[in-house]
C-alpha positions as CSV (number, residue, x, y, z in Angstrom):
1,M,17.0,33.3,-14.7
2,V,17.6,30.2,-12.6
3,Y,18.7,27.0,-14.3
4,G,18.9,23.7,-12.7
5,N,17.5,20.3,-12.0
6,H,14.1,20.3,-10.3
7,M,14.6,16.8,-9.0
8,T,16.0,16.4,-5.5
9,Y,19.1,14.4,-4.9
10,D,17.3,11.5,-3.2
11,K,15.8,10.3,-6.5
12,E,17.3,7.7,-8.8
13,K,16.7,7.6,-12.5
14,T,15.5,4.4,-14.1
15,T,13.8,3.2,-17.2
16,V,10.5,1.5,-17.3
17,Y,9.0,-0.2,-20.3
18,L,5.2,-0.1,-20.6
19,D,3.0,-1.7,-23.2
20,S,1.4,0.8,-25.6
21,A,-2.1,0.7,-24.1
22,D,-0.9,1.3,-20.6
23,H,1.3,4.1,-21.7
24,R,-1.6,5.8,-23.6
25,R,-3.8,5.5,-20.5
26,L,-1.1,6.8,-18.2
27,K,-0.5,9.8,-20.5
28,A,-4.3,10.5,-20.6
29,M,-4.5,10.3,-16.8
30,A,-1.6,12.6,-16.3
31,A,-3.0,15.1,-18.7
32,A,-6.4,15.0,-17.0
33,D,-4.7,15.6,-13.6
34,H,-2.3,18.2,-15.0
35,R,0.6,16.2,-13.7
36,P,3.7,14.7,-15.4
37,T,3.6,11.0,-16.1
38,A,6.7,10.5,-14.1
39,E,5.0,11.8,-11.0
40,L,2.2,9.3,-11.5
41,I,4.7,6.5,-11.9
42,R,6.6,7.5,-8.7
43,E,3.3,7.7,-6.8
44,A,2.3,4.3,-8.0
45,V,5.6,2.7,-7.2
46,A,5.7,4.3,-3.7
47,E,2.2,2.9,-3.0
48,Y,3.2,-0.5,-4.2
49,V,6.3,-0.6,-2.0
50,R,4.3,0.6,1.0
51,R,1.8,-2.2,0.6
52,R,4.4,-4.9,0.0
53,S,6.7,-3.9,2.8
54,G,4.2,-3.6,5.5
55,R,4.9,-5.0,9.0
56,V,5.2,-8.7,9.1
57,S,3.0,-10.3,11.7
58,A,4.5,-12.6,14.3
59,A,4.0,-16.3,13.7
60,S,1.8,-16.4,16.9
61,V,-0.8,-14.0,15.6
62,G,-4.0,-15.8,15.2
63,A,-2.7,-18.9,17.0
64,G,-5.6,-18.8,19.5
65,R,-8.4,-18.5,17.0
66,S,-11.4,-20.6,17.9
67,G,-13.0,-20.4,14.5
68,R,-16.2,-19.2,16.2
69,S,-17.8,-15.9,15.2
70,D,-20.1,-15.5,18.2
71,L,-17.5,-15.2,21.0
72,S,-18.0,-11.5,21.7
73,E,-21.8,-12.0,22.0
74,R,-21.3,-15.0,24.3
75,A,-18.4,-13.6,26.4
76,E,-20.3,-13.4,29.7
77,E,-21.8,-16.9,29.3
78,L,-18.5,-18.4,28.3
79,L,-16.6,-16.8,31.2
80,E,-19.2,-17.7,33.8
81,G,-17.5,-19.5,36.7
82,F,-14.0,-18.7,35.3
83,G,-11.5,-18.1,38.1
84,R,-13.5,-19.6,41.0
């Protein structure tokens, strides 16, 4: 027999308080997926962190916006004579 902790060392233990309705729904989802509730919580937190810590755009991104939606259709017309 092998005894031990199934969690890897790169995990930290924490306590999360959920309201009763969310806890019931989480338990039902976990049961339906045959997964532990803790796994669903870790997955949800990881997704949240990924979304919130995405790359920050440079301040200059979008600075040259014209506000027009037809530029790609009119590119040849608009660039006619440019560089002469």
